N, CA, C and O atoms as a Tinker XYZ file with bonds, in Angstrom:
   540  protein
     1  N    107.521000  193.893000  125.350000    73     2
     2  CA   107.062000  193.275000  124.130000    64     1     3
     3  C    106.469000  194.348000  123.211000    63     2     4     5
     4  O    105.874000  195.330000  123.655000    81     3
     5  N    106.658000  194.115000  121.931000    73     3     6
     6  CA   106.122000  195.036000  120.936000    64     5     7
     7  C    104.657000  194.697000  120.662000    63     6     8     9
     8  O    104.256000  193.534000  120.724000    81     7
     9  N    103.877000  195.711000  120.364000    73     7    10
    10  CA   102.462000  195.493000  120.086000    64     9    11
    11  C    102.211000  195.556000  118.585000    63    10    12    13
    12  O    102.945000  196.225000  117.857000    81    11
    13  N    101.162000  194.853000  118.115000    73    11    14
    14  CA   100.831000  194.918000  116.693000    64    13    15
    15  C    100.673000  196.370000  116.236000    63    14    16    17
    16  O    100.085000  197.200000  116.930000    81    15
    17  N    101.210000  196.649000  115.059000    73    15    18
    18  CA   101.170000  197.997000  114.516000    64    17    19
    19  C    102.420000  198.809000  114.775000    63    18    20    21
    20  O    102.652000  199.823000  114.117000    81    19
    21  N    103.244000  198.365000  115.749000    73    19    22
    22  CA   104.504000  199.045000  116.041000    64    21    23
    23  C    105.434000  198.896000  114.839000    63    22    24    25
    24  O    105.475000  197.846000  114.197000    81    23
    25  N    106.172000  199.952000  114.549000    73    23    26
    26  CA   107.148000  199.905000  113.459000    64    25    27
    27  C    108.561000  199.821000  114.029000    63    26    28    29
    28  O    108.922000  200.555000  114.949000    81    27
    29  N    109.345000  198.915000  113.466000    73    27    30
    30  CA   110.766000  198.785000  113.774000    64    29    31
    31  C    111.450000  198.869000  112.423000    63    30    32    33
    32  O    111.325000  197.968000  111.594000    81    31
    33  N    112.175000  199.962000  112.208000    73    31    34
    34  CA   112.708000  200.211000  110.869000    64    33    35
    35  C    111.524000  200.305000  109.928000    63    34    36    37
    36  O    110.514000  200.923000  110.265000    81    35
    37  N    111.630000  199.706000  108.761000    73    35    38
    38  CA   110.518000  199.766000  107.813000    64    37    39
    39  C    109.438000  198.717000  108.070000    63    38    40    41
    40  O    108.444000  198.670000  107.345000    81    39
    41  N    109.614000  197.881000  109.085000    73    39    42
    42  CA   108.745000  196.729000  109.304000    64    41    43
    43  C    107.632000  197.035000  110.304000    63    42    44    45
    44  O    107.837000  197.751000  111.285000    81    43
    45  N    106.452000  196.478000  110.036000    73    43    46
    46  CA   105.308000  196.648000  110.923000    64    45    47
    47  C    105.027000  195.326000  111.635000    63    46    48    49
    48  O    104.791000  194.301000  110.995000    81    47
    49  N    105.055000  195.364000  112.959000    73    47    50
    50  CA   104.815000  194.174000  113.770000    64    49    51
    51  C    103.369000  193.722000  113.601000    63    50    52    53
    52  O    102.438000  194.525000  113.664000    81    51
    53  N    103.203000  192.413000  113.383000    73    51    54
    54  CA   101.868000  191.818000  113.243000    64    53    55
    55  C    101.505000  191.064000  114.516000    63    54    56    57
    56  O    100.433000  191.279000  115.081000    81    55
    57  N    102.401000  190.170000  114.975000    73    55    58
    58  CA   102.120000  189.390000  116.177000    64    57    59
    59  C    103.412000  188.774000  116.711000    63    58    60    61
    60  O    104.410000  188.666000  115.998000    81    59
    61  N    103.368000  188.377000  117.970000    73    59    62
    62  CA   104.506000  187.704000  118.605000    64    61    63
    63  C    104.534000  186.252000  118.157000    63    62    64    65
    64  O    103.502000  185.582000  118.150000    81    63
    65  N    105.713000  185.761000  117.783000    73    63    66
    66  CA   105.894000  184.355000  117.425000    64    65    67
    67  C    106.433000  183.602000  118.636000    63    66    68    69
    68  O    105.960000  182.512000  118.960000    81    67
    69  N    107.426000  184.189000  119.303000    73    67    70
    70  CA   108.018000  183.543000  120.472000    64    69    71
    71  C    109.018000  184.449000  121.148000    63    70    72    73
    72  O    109.470000  185.435000  120.566000    81    71
    73  N    109.362000  184.115000  122.374000    73    71    74
    74  CA   110.317000  184.927000  123.129000    64    73    75
    75  C    111.173000  184.017000  123.999000    63    74    76    77
    76  O    110.722000  182.978000  124.480000    81    75
    77  N    112.417000  184.436000  124.185000    73    75    78
    78  CA   113.346000  183.707000  125.037000    64    77    79
    79  C    114.309000  184.691000  125.654000    63    78    80    81
    80  O    114.130000  185.904000  125.546000    81    79
    81  N    115.314000  184.175000  126.290000    73    79    82
    82  CA   116.284000  185.018000  126.969000    64    81    83
    83  C    117.104000  185.891000  126.035000    63    82    84    85
    84  O    117.552000  186.968000  126.428000    81    83
    85  N    117.307000  185.440000  124.803000    73    83    86
    86  CA   118.174000  186.171000  123.880000    64    85    87
    87  C    117.407000  187.044000  122.884000    63    86    88    89
    88  O    118.022000  187.765000  122.098000    81    87
    89  N    116.088000  186.988000  122.906000    73    87    90
    90  CA   115.363000  187.829000  121.969000    64    89    91
    91  C    113.893000  187.497000  121.880000    63    90    92    93
    92  O    113.407000  186.511000  122.434000    81    91
    93  N    113.208000  188.357000  121.161000    73    91    94
    94  CA   111.801000  188.175000  120.873000    64    93    95
    95  C    111.667000  188.117000  119.360000    63    94    96    97
    96  O    112.320000  188.879000  118.648000    81    95
    97  N    110.827000  187.222000  118.868000    73    95    98
    98  CA   110.628000  187.090000  117.431000    64    97    99
    99  C    109.173000  187.390000  117.115000    63    98   100   101
   100  O    108.256000  186.855000  117.738000    81    99
   101  N    108.986000  188.258000  116.133000    73    99   102
   102  CA   107.657000  188.694000  115.729000    64   101   103
   103  C    107.408000  188.380000  114.264000    63   102   104   105
   104  O    108.328000  188.382000  113.446000    81   103
   105  N    106.159000  188.114000  113.953000    73   103   106
   106  CA   105.716000  188.111000  112.562000    64   105   107
   107  C    105.551000  189.592000  112.234000    63   106   108   109
   108  O    104.900000  190.330000  112.973000    81   107
   109  N    106.142000  190.017000  111.127000    73   107   110
   110  CA   106.073000  191.430000  110.748000    64   109   111
   111  C    105.852000  191.533000  109.248000    63   110   112   113
   112  O    106.055000  190.572000  108.506000    81   111
   113  N    105.440000  192.692000  108.825000    73   111   114
   114  CA   105.181000  192.929000  107.409000    64   113   115
   115  C    106.244000  193.877000  106.865000    63   114   116   117
   116  O    106.559000  194.899000  107.474000    81   115
   117  N    106.789000  193.516000  105.706000    73   115   118
   118  CA   107.734000  194.362000  104.988000    64   117   119
   119  C    106.941000  195.035000  103.866000    63   118   120   121
   120  O    106.659000  194.398000  102.851000    81   119
   121  N    106.577000  196.310000  104.027000    73   119   122
   122  CA   105.747000  196.968000  103.012000    64   121   123
   123  C    106.482000  197.216000  101.701000    63   122   124   125
   124  O    105.856000  197.362000  100.652000    81   123
   125  N    107.800000  197.263000  101.760000    73   123   126
   126  CA   108.567000  197.526000  100.542000    64   125   127
   127  C    108.446000  196.385000   99.544000    63   126   128   129
   128  O    108.308000  196.610000   98.342000    81   127
   129  N    108.499000  195.154000  100.055000    73   127   130
   130  CA   108.425000  193.982000   99.183000    64   129   131
   131  C    107.105000  193.237000   99.329000    63   130   132   133
   132  O    106.906000  192.183000   98.727000    81   131
   133  N    106.204000  193.797000  100.138000    73   131   134
   134  CA   104.873000  193.223000  100.342000    64   133   135
   135  C    104.940000  191.750000  100.715000    63   134   136   137
   136  O    104.358000  190.893000  100.050000    81   135
   137  N    105.669000  191.476000  101.801000    73   135   138
   138  CA   105.801000  190.103000  102.293000    64   137   139
   139  C    105.874000  190.128000  103.808000    63   138   140   141
   140  O    106.153000  191.159000  104.420000    81   139
   141  N    105.616000  188.965000  104.402000    73   139   142
   142  CA   105.776000  188.826000  105.838000    64   141   143
   143  C    107.168000  188.281000  106.122000    63   142   144   145
   144  O    107.706000  187.480000  105.357000    81   143
   145  N    107.734000  188.721000  107.218000    73   143   146
   146  CA   109.075000  188.319000  107.630000    64   145   147
   147  C    109.046000  187.979000  109.119000    63   146   148   149
   148  O    108.072000  188.271000  109.813000    81   147
   149  N    110.107000  187.367000  109.595000    73   147   150
   150  CA   110.325000  187.180000  111.029000    64   149   151
   151  C    111.263000  188.294000  111.472000    63   150   152   153
   152  O    112.300000  188.524000  110.850000    81   151
   153  N    110.903000  188.975000  112.531000    73   151   154
   154  CA   111.683000  190.102000  113.031000    64   153   155
   155  C    112.159000  189.768000  114.434000    63   154   156   157
   156  O    111.353000  189.641000  115.356000    81   155
   157  N    113.475000  189.627000  114.598000    73   155   158
   158  CA   114.048000  189.321000  115.909000    64   157   159
   159  C    114.609000  190.596000  116.507000    63   158   160   161
   160  O    115.376000  191.315000  115.867000    81   159
   161  N    114.213000  190.869000  117.752000    73   159   162
   162  CA   114.691000  192.051000  118.477000    64   161   163
   163  C    115.167000  191.622000  119.856000    63   162   164   165
   164  O    114.831000  190.543000  120.342000    81   163
   165  N    115.945000  192.480000  120.466000    73   163   166
   166  CA   116.375000  192.224000  121.835000    64   165   167
   167  C    115.202000  192.419000  122.784000    63   166   168   169
   168  O    114.350000  193.274000  122.540000    81   167
   169  N    115.142000  191.637000  123.871000    73   167   170
   170  CA   114.103000  191.889000  124.875000    64   169   171
   171  C    114.378000  193.233000  125.553000    63   170   172   173
   172  O    115.528000  193.671000  125.601000    81   171
   173  N    113.350000  193.888000  126.073000    73   171   174
   174  CA   113.528000  195.228000  126.667000    64   173   175
   175  C    114.660000  195.315000  127.688000    63   174   176   177
   176  O    115.378000  196.314000  127.731000    81   175
   177  N    114.825000  194.284000  128.507000    73   175   178
   178  CA   115.855000  194.335000  129.552000    64   177   179
   179  C    117.274000  194.265000  128.996000    63   178   180   181
   180  O    118.229000  194.541000  129.722000    81   179
   181  N    117.431000  193.903000  127.730000    73   179   182
   182  CA   118.767000  193.793000  127.131000    64   181   183
   183  C    119.110000  194.959000  126.213000    63   182   184   185
   184  O    120.227000  195.021000  125.699000    81   183
   185  N    118.178000  195.883000  125.992000    73   183   186
   186  CA   118.416000  196.975000  125.044000    64   185   187
   187  C    119.639000  197.819000  125.377000    63   186   188   189
   188  O    120.325000  198.298000  124.474000    81   187
   189  N    119.914000  198.004000  126.650000    73   187   190
   190  CA   121.049000  198.848000  127.026000    64   189   191
   191  C    122.358000  198.070000  127.130000    63   190   192   193
   192  O    123.404000  198.662000  127.397000    81   191
   193  N    122.319000  196.767000  126.926000    73   191   194
   194  CA   123.515000  195.935000  127.049000    64   193   195
   195  C    124.306000  195.940000  125.738000    63   194   196   197
   196  O    123.824000  195.457000  124.713000    81   195
   197  N    125.508000  196.484000  125.777000    73   195   198
   198  CA   126.340000  196.481000  124.575000    64   197   199
   199  C    126.730000  195.054000  124.191000    63   198   200   201
   200  O    126.918000  194.757000  123.011000    81   199
   201  N    126.851000  194.179000  125.179000    73   199   202
   202  CA   127.175000  192.773000  124.906000    64   201   203
   203  C    126.032000  192.109000  124.147000    63   202   204   205
   204  O    126.271000  191.418000  123.157000    81   203
   205  N    124.792000  192.310000  124.597000    73   203   206
   206  CA   123.627000  191.705000  123.937000    64   205   207
   207  C    123.468000  192.251000  122.526000    63   206   208   209
   208  O    123.153000  191.502000  121.602000    81   207
   209  N    123.684000  193.540000  122.356000    73   207   210
   210  CA   123.575000  194.156000  121.028000    64   209   211
   211  C    124.629000  193.572000  120.083000    63   210   212   213
   212  O    124.330000  193.248000  118.933000    81   211
   213  N    125.847000  193.443000  120.570000    73   211   214
   214  CA   126.930000  192.886000  119.753000    64   213   215
   215  C    126.644000  191.430000  119.408000    63   214   216   217
   216  O    126.923000  190.989000  118.293000    81   215
   217  N    126.091000  190.681000  120.357000    73   215   218
   218  CA   125.775000  189.276000  120.126000    64   217   219
   219  C    124.704000  189.126000  119.040000    63   218   220   221
   220  O    124.806000  188.244000  118.187000    81   219
   221  N    123.678000  189.983000  119.070000    73   219   222
   222  CA   122.623000  189.921000  118.057000    64   221   223
   223  C    123.181000  190.249000  116.671000    63   222   224   225
   224  O    122.842000  189.584000  115.692000    81   223
   225  N    124.024000  191.260000  116.590000    73   223   226
   226  CA   124.632000  191.613000  115.304000    64   225   227
   227  C    125.553000  190.505000  114.804000    63   226   228   229
   228  O    125.585000  190.214000  113.608000    81   227
   229  N    126.300000  189.889000  115.714000    73   227   230
   230  CA   127.179000  188.769000  115.342000    64   229   231
   231  C    126.346000  187.587000  114.838000    63   230   232   233
   232  O    126.712000  186.931000  113.862000    81   231
   233  N    125.229000  187.323000  115.511000    73   231   234
   234  CA   124.325000  186.250000  115.071000    64   233   235
   235  C    123.830000  186.513000  113.647000    63   234   236   237
   236  O    123.794000  185.603000  112.820000    81   235
   237  N    123.454000  187.751000  113.370000    73   235   238
   238  CA   122.962000  188.098000  112.030000    64   237   239
   239  C    124.046000  187.904000  110.978000    63   238   240   241
   240  O    123.785000  187.354000  109.908000    81   239
   241  N    125.244000  188.348000  111.276000    73   239   242
   242  CA   126.348000  188.207000  110.315000    64   241   243
   243  C    126.653000  186.739000  110.029000    63   242   244   245
   244  O    126.852000  186.352000  108.878000    81   243
   245  N    126.688000  185.932000  111.076000    73   243   246
   246  CA   126.990000  184.517000  110.883000    64   245   247
   247  C    125.877000  183.823000  110.104000    63   246   248   249
   248  O    126.154000  183.056000  109.182000    81   247
   249  N    124.635000  184.084000  110.461000    73   247   250
   250  CA   123.511000  183.446000  109.769000    64   249   251
   251  C    123.443000  183.885000  108.315000    63   250   252   253
   252  O    123.050000  183.100000  107.452000    81   251
   253  N    123.817000  185.119000  108.033000    73   251   254
   254  CA   123.768000  185.629000  106.659000    64   253   255
   255  C    124.768000  184.914000  105.752000    63   254   256   257
   256  O    124.592000  184.892000  104.534000    81   255
   257  N    125.807000  184.336000  106.332000    73   255   258
   258  CA   126.812000  183.601000  105.547000    64   257   259
   259  C    126.314000  182.241000  105.103000    63   258   260   261
   260  O    126.899000  181.622000  104.214000    81   259
   261  N    125.243000  181.774000  105.713000    73   259   262
   262  CA   124.781000  180.413000  105.475000    64   261   263
   263  C    123.666000  180.391000  104.434000    63   262   264   265
   264  O    122.728000  181.186000  104.503000    81   263
   265  N    123.768000  179.504000  103.500000    73   263   266
   266  CA   122.724000  179.304000  102.509000    64   265   267
   267  C    122.362000  177.832000  102.471000    63   266   268   269
   268  O    123.070000  177.030000  101.862000    81   267
   269  N    121.262000  177.473000  103.120000    73   267   270
   270  CA   120.863000  176.073000  103.215000    64   269   271
   271  C    119.342000  176.016000  103.324000    63   270   272   273
   272  O    118.745000  176.886000  103.959000    81   271
   273  N    118.703000  175.018000  102.724000    73   271   274
   274  CA   117.239000  174.947000  102.771000    64   273   275
   275  C    116.649000  174.834000  104.176000    63   274   276   277
   276  O    115.474000  175.145000  104.373000    81   275
   277  N    117.436000  174.397000  105.147000    73   275   278
   278  CA   116.929000  174.250000  106.503000    64   277   279
   279  C    117.467000  175.307000  107.456000    63   278   280   281
   280  O    117.419000  175.136000  108.675000    81   279
   281  N    117.979000  176.399000  106.899000    73   279   282
   282  CA   118.440000  177.541000  107.698000    64   281   283
   283  C    117.758000  178.775000  107.125000    63   282   284   285
   284  O    117.842000  179.034000  105.925000    81   283
   285  N    117.078000  179.539000  107.986000    73   283   286
   286  CA   116.352000  180.700000  107.477000    64   285   287
   287  C    117.326000  181.744000  106.916000    63   286   288   289
   288  O    118.459000  181.885000  107.377000    81   287
   289  N    116.847000  182.456000  105.922000    73   287   290
   290  CA   117.644000  183.478000  105.245000    64   289   291
   291  C    117.539000  184.807000  105.992000    63   290   292   293
   292  O    116.442000  185.233000  106.352000    81   291
   293  N    118.670000  185.457000  106.223000    73   291   294
   294  CA   118.684000  186.789000  106.818000    64   293   295
   295  C    118.519000  187.796000  105.693000    63   294   296   297
   296  O    119.285000  187.794000  104.729000    81   295
   297  N    117.509000  188.662000  105.821000    73   295   298
   298  CA   117.249000  189.680000  104.810000    64   297   299
   299  C    117.951000  191.000000  105.126000    63   298   300   301
   300  O    118.428000  191.693000  104.227000    81   299
   301  N    118.007000  191.334000  106.407000    73   299   302
   302  CA   118.510000  192.655000  106.786000    64   301   303
   303  C    118.820000  192.680000  108.274000    63   302   304   305
   304  O    118.222000  191.941000  109.056000    81   303
   305  N    119.744000  193.522000  108.651000    73   303   306
   306  CA   120.016000  193.811000  110.052000    64   305   307
   307  C    120.027000  195.317000  110.177000    63   306   308   309
   308  O    120.462000  196.012000  109.260000    81   307
   309  N    119.555000  195.829000  111.294000    73   307   310
   310  CA   119.524000  197.276000  111.426000    64   309   311
   311  C    119.271000  197.720000  112.841000    63   310   312   313
   312  O    119.208000  196.918000  113.773000    81   311
   313  N    119.127000  199.021000  112.975000    73   311   314
   314  CA   118.832000  199.635000  114.268000    64   313   315
   315  C    117.856000  200.771000  114.034000    63   314   316   317
   316  O    118.005000  201.553000  113.095000    81   315
   317  N    116.857000  200.853000  114.899000    73   315   318
   318  CA   115.859000  201.904000  114.802000    64   317   319
   319  C    115.476000  202.354000  116.204000    63   318   320   321
   320  O    114.998000  201.554000  117.009000    81   319
   321  N    115.681000  203.605000  116.488000    73   319   322
   322  CA   115.327000  204.182000  117.793000    64   321   323
   323  C    115.900000  203.364000  118.947000    63   322   324   325
   324  O    115.226000  203.132000  119.951000    81   323
   325  N    117.146000  202.932000  118.797000    73   323   326
   326  CA   117.808000  202.185000  119.852000    64   325   327
   327  C    117.523000  200.695000  119.852000    63   326   328   329
   328  O    118.089000  199.963000  120.663000    81   327
   329  N    116.664000  200.234000  118.966000    73   327   330
   330  CA   116.327000  198.810000  118.900000    64   329   331
   331  C    117.090000  198.154000  117.755000    63   330   332   333
   332  O    116.913000  198.524000  116.594000    81   331
   333  N    117.938000  197.182000  118.080000    73   331   334
   334  CA   118.660000  196.414000  117.070000    64   333   335
   335  C    117.745000  195.285000  116.627000    63   334   336   337
   336  O    117.060000  194.671000  117.445000    81   335
   337  N    117.739000  195.011000  115.309000    73   335   338
   338  CA   116.846000  193.961000  114.821000    64   337   339
   339  C    117.489000  193.161000  113.694000    63   338   340   341
   340  O    118.411000  193.617000  113.019000    81   339
   341  N    116.960000  191.943000  113.519000    73   339   342
   342  CA   117.294000  191.090000  112.384000    64   341   343
   343  C    115.979000  190.785000  111.678000    63   342   344   345
   344  O    115.035000  190.289000  112.294000    81   343
   345  N    115.923000  191.082000  110.393000    73   343   346
   346  CA   114.772000  190.710000  109.574000    64   345   347
   347  C    115.164000  189.467000  108.801000    63   346   348   349
   348  O    116.178000  189.453000  108.103000    81   347
   349  N    114.358000  188.424000  108.927000    73   347   350
   350  CA   114.712000  187.160000  108.278000    64   349   351
   351  C    113.479000  186.472000  107.712000    63   350   352   353
   352  O    112.338000  186.874000  107.943000    81   351
   353  N    113.761000  185.434000  106.975000    73   351   354
   354  CA   112.720000  184.625000  106.365000    64   353   355
   355  C    111.746000  184.124000  107.432000    63   354   356   357
   356  O    112.157000  183.636000  108.485000    81   355
   357  N    110.457000  184.252000  107.144000    73   355   358
   358  CA   109.429000  183.689000  108.005000    64   357   359
   359  C    109.094000  182.306000  107.476000    63   358   360   361
   360  O    108.637000  182.156000  106.343000    81   359
   361  N    109.324000  181.306000  108.297000    73   359   362
   362  CA   109.105000  179.926000  107.884000    64   361   363
   363  C    107.733000  179.481000  108.388000    63   362   364   365
   364  O    107.459000  179.524000  109.587000    81   363
   365  N    106.892000  179.062000  107.477000    73   363   366
   366  CA   105.549000  178.608000  107.839000    64   365   367
   367  C    105.629000  177.287000  108.575000    63   366   368   369
   368  O    106.532000  176.486000  108.334000    81   367
   369  N    104.705000  177.066000  109.453000    73   367   370
   370  CA   104.649000  175.797000  110.161000    64   369   371
   371  C    104.393000  176.021000  111.635000    63   370   372   373
   372  O    104.034000  177.116000  112.068000    81   371
   373  N    104.583000  174.967000  112.386000    73   371   374
   374  CA   104.385000  175.052000  113.825000    64   373   375
   375  C    105.617000  174.520000  114.535000    63   374   376   377
   376  O    106.447000  173.828000  113.945000    81   375
   377  N    105.717000  174.851000  115.792000    73   375   378
   378  CA   106.887000  174.428000  116.556000    64   377   379
   379  C    106.816000  172.929000  116.845000    63   378   380   381
   380  O    105.749000  172.319000  116.778000    81   379
   381  N    107.950000  172.359000  117.159000    73   379   382
   382  CA   107.994000  170.948000  117.527000    64   381   383
   383  C    107.153000  170.713000  118.780000    63   382   384   385
   384  O    106.474000  169.691000  118.883000    81   383
   385  N    107.189000  171.638000  119.726000    73   383   386
   386  CA   106.382000  171.502000  120.949000    64   385   387
   387  C    104.896000  171.432000  120.604000    63   386   388   389
   388  O    104.166000  170.610000  121.158000    81   387
   389  N    104.450000  172.288000  119.693000    73   387   390
   390  CA   103.047000  172.246000  119.273000    64   389   391
   391  C    102.725000  170.919000  118.599000    63   390   392   393
   392  O    101.676000  170.328000  118.853000    81   391
   393  N    103.619000  170.456000  117.747000    73   391   394
   394  CA   103.404000  169.192000  117.048000    64   393   395
   395  C    103.309000  168.027000  118.030000    63   394   396   397
   396  O    102.496000  167.122000  117.840000    81   395
   397  N    104.133000  168.043000  119.076000    73   395   398
   398  CA   104.153000  166.943000  120.042000    64   397   399
   399  C    102.892000  166.896000  120.908000    63   398   400   401
   400  O    102.600000  165.868000  121.519000    81   399
   401  N    102.150000  167.991000  120.964000    73   399   402
   402  CA   100.886000  167.970000  121.700000    64   401   403
   403  C     99.908000  166.984000  121.066000    63   402   404   405
   404  O     99.022000  166.471000  121.750000    81   403
   405  N    100.055000  166.715000  119.780000    73   403   406
   406  CA    99.197000  165.761000  119.073000    64   405   407
   407  C     99.647000  164.320000  119.290000    63   406   408   409
   408  O     98.970000  163.392000  118.845000    81   407
   409  N    100.765000  164.119000  119.958000    73   407   410
   410  CA   101.267000  162.775000  120.207000    64   409   411
   411  C    102.697000  162.618000  119.735000    63   410   412   413
   412  O    103.274000  163.510000  119.115000    81   411
   413  N    103.244000  161.470000  120.043000    73   411   414
   414  CA   104.639000  161.184000  119.700000    64   413   415
   415  C    104.838000  161.142000  118.187000    63   414   416   417
   416  O    103.924000  160.822000  117.428000    81   415
   417  N    106.037000  161.469000  117.781000    73   415   418
   418  CA   106.400000  161.394000  116.368000    64   417   419
   419  C    106.621000  159.938000  115.967000    63   418   420   421
   420  O    107.133000  159.137000  116.749000    81   419
   421  N    106.236000  159.617000  114.763000    73   419   422
   422  CA   106.529000  158.297000  114.218000    64   421   423
   423  C    108.031000  158.211000  113.958000    63   422   424   425
   424  O    108.670000  159.232000  113.701000    81   423
   425  N    108.597000  157.023000  114.019000    73   423   426
   426  CA   110.043000  156.883000  113.784000    64   425   427
   427  C    110.504000  157.528000  112.464000    63   426   428   429
   428  O    111.583000  158.119000  112.412000    81   427
   429  N    109.705000  157.420000  111.414000    73   427   430
   430  CA   110.082000  158.016000  110.128000    64   429   431
   431  C    110.167000  159.540000  110.226000    63   430   432   433
   432  O    111.026000  160.164000  109.603000    81   431
   433  N    109.253000  160.137000  111.026000    73   431   434
   434  CA   109.286000  161.589000  111.214000    64   433   435
   435  C    110.539000  161.999000  111.980000    63   434   436   437
   436  O    111.189000  162.986000  111.635000    81   435
   437  N    110.871000  161.248000  113.006000    73   435   438
   438  CA   112.068000  161.549000  113.802000    64   437   439
   439  C    113.300000  161.497000  112.901000    63   438   440   441
   440  O    114.160000  162.376000  112.965000    81   439
   441  N    113.380000  160.481000  112.075000    73   439   442
   442  CA   114.525000  160.357000  111.166000    64   441   443
   443  C    114.559000  161.504000  110.158000    63   442   444   445
   444  O    115.624000  162.059000  109.886000    81   443
   445  N    113.409000  161.858000  109.607000    73   443   446
   446  CA   113.361000  162.943000  108.624000    64   445   447
   447  C    113.784000  164.271000  109.254000    63   446   448   449
   448  O    114.609000  164.993000  108.693000    81   447
   449  N    113.215000  164.593000  110.429000    73   447   450
   450  CA   113.584000  165.840000  111.101000    64   449   451
   451  C    115.044000  165.824000  111.538000    63   450   452   453
   452  O    115.749000  166.825000  111.411000    81   451
   453  N    115.495000  164.675000  112.055000    73   451   454
   454  CA   116.886000  164.561000  112.486000    64   453   455
   455  C    117.849000  164.771000  111.331000    63   454   456   457
   456  O    118.881000  165.423000  111.490000    81   455
   457  N    117.517000  164.223000  110.170000    73   455   458
   458  CA   118.379000  164.393000  108.989000    64   457   459
   459  C    118.416000  165.854000  108.554000    63   458   460   461
   460  O    119.466000  166.363000  108.162000    81   459
   461  N    117.273000  166.525000  108.622000    73   459   462
   462  CA   117.238000  167.949000  108.248000    64   461   463
   463  C    118.079000  168.786000  109.210000    63   462   464   465
   464  O    118.840000  169.656000  108.786000    81   463
   465  N    117.936000  168.519000  110.491000    73   463   466
   466  CA   118.718000  169.250000  111.499000    64   465   467
   467  C    120.203000  168.976000  111.323000    63   466   468   469
   468  O    121.014000  169.902000  111.340000    81   467
   469  N    120.560000  167.716000  111.157000    73   467   470
   470  CA   121.970000  167.349000  110.984000    64   469   471
   471  C    122.554000  167.992000  109.722000    63   470   472   473
   472  O    123.697000  168.449000  109.727000    81   471
   473  N    121.770000  168.024000  108.649000    73   471   474
   474  CA   122.241000  168.652000  107.410000    64   473   475
   475  C    122.509000  170.137000  107.600000    63   474   476   477
   476  O    123.520000  170.661000  107.134000    81   475
   477  N    121.592000  170.811000  108.290000    73   475   478
   478  CA   121.768000  172.249000  108.541000    64   477   479
   479  C    122.971000  172.509000  109.444000    63   478   480   481
   480  O    123.768000  173.408000  109.177000    81   479
   481  N    123.099000  171.721000  110.511000    73   479   482
   482  CA   124.242000  171.881000  111.417000    64   481   483
   483  C    125.555000  171.564000  110.720000    63   482   484   485
   484  O    126.552000  172.256000  110.923000    81   483
   485  N    125.558000  170.525000  109.903000    73   483   486
   486  CA   126.771000  170.177000  109.154000    64   485   487
   487  C    127.193000  171.307000  108.237000    63   486   488   489
   488  O    128.376000  171.635000  108.151000    81   487
   489  N    126.219000  171.909000  107.545000    73   487   490
   490  CA   126.521000  173.037000  106.659000    64   489   491
   491  C    127.083000  174.208000  107.468000    63   490   492   493
   492  O    128.086000  174.812000  107.086000    81   491
   493  N    126.432000  174.519000  108.580000    73   491   494
   494  CA   126.912000  175.620000  109.425000    64   493   495
   495  C    128.330000  175.354000  109.907000    63   494   496   497
   496  O    129.178000  176.245000  109.869000    81   495
   497  N    128.589000  174.144000  110.355000    73   495   498
   498  CA   129.932000  173.797000  110.858000    64   497   499
   499  C    130.987000  173.925000  109.759000    63   498   500   501
   500  O    132.108000  174.361000  110.019000    81   499
   501  N    130.626000  173.545000  108.533000    73   499   502
   502  CA   131.568000  173.700000  107.415000    64   501   503
   503  C    131.915000  175.169000  107.175000    63   502   504   505
   504  O    132.987000  175.483000  106.658000    81   503
   505  N    131.001000  176.069000  107.555000    73   503   506
   506  CA   131.239000  177.503000  107.402000    64   505   507
   507  C    131.848000  178.123000  108.660000    63   506   508   509
   508  O    132.023000  179.339000  108.737000    81   507
   509  N    132.169000  177.282000  109.645000    73   507   510
   510  CA   132.786000  177.777000  110.878000    64   509   511
   511  C    131.796000  178.323000  111.891000    63   510   512   513
   512  O    132.183000  179.052000  112.804000    81   511
   513  N    130.512000  177.977000  111.739000    73   511   514
   514  CA   129.476000  178.472000  112.653000    64   513   515
   515  C    129.001000  177.317000  113.525000    63   514   516   517
   516  O    128.637000  176.255000  113.020000    81   515
   517  N    129.008000  177.531000  114.836000    73   515   518
   518  CA   128.525000  176.537000  115.782000    64   517   519
   519  C    127.286000  177.111000  116.461000    63   518   520   521
   520  O    127.330000  178.197000  117.039000    81   519
   521  N    126.174000  176.366000  116.386000    73   519   522
   522  CA   124.930000  176.808000  117.021000    64   521   523
   523  C    125.014000  176.490000  118.499000    63   522   524   525
   524  O    125.257000  175.346000  118.883000    81   523
   525  N    124.812000  177.509000  119.333000    73   523   526
   526  CA   124.963000  177.311000  120.776000    64   525   527
   527  C    123.639000  177.185000  121.521000    63   526   528   529
   528  O    123.624000  177.085000  122.748000    81   527
   529  N    122.524000  177.188000  120.787000    73   527   530
   530  CA   121.234000  177.192000  121.461000    64   529   531
   531  C    120.233000  176.286000  120.758000    63   530   532   533
   532  O    119.071000  176.661000  120.605000    81   531
   533  N    120.649000  175.131000  120.339000    73   531   534
   534  CA   119.770000  174.196000  119.645000    64   533   535
   535  C    118.900000  173.486000  120.670000    63   534   536   537
   536  O    119.394000  172.900000  121.634000    81   535
   537  N    117.607000  173.551000  120.440000    73   535   538
   538  CA   116.658000  172.896000  121.376000    64   537   539
   539  C    115.862000  171.869000  120.630000    63   538   540
   540  O    115.010000  171.202000  121.217000    81   539
């Protein structure tokens, strides 16, 4: 895991947002445009995998083709000191898991979130992109 203050390309890591099998996502600062971004990198155990590196780059290319209010914008893809990264829009809010700790969603909330997800997936599918890791 990257520690706060670490630089990946031009970006400075602020904090960990989340981690999974396919990557780690950090809140990072872009000093060039003076904004915070989400920075996705490969986990340490995948850095030497050419398959994992290719998959991350393919993910960035596919996501960059999509322009939808419910799909984050890809700002940049790059490599720095052997670390491949995707810099993308940082979306404010909390995870669904965090939200559910406060209790079940009201039916109207479920419908609203479901419509947003369906709209984003429909747009992606129209562009030939299929999301393989929707949770």
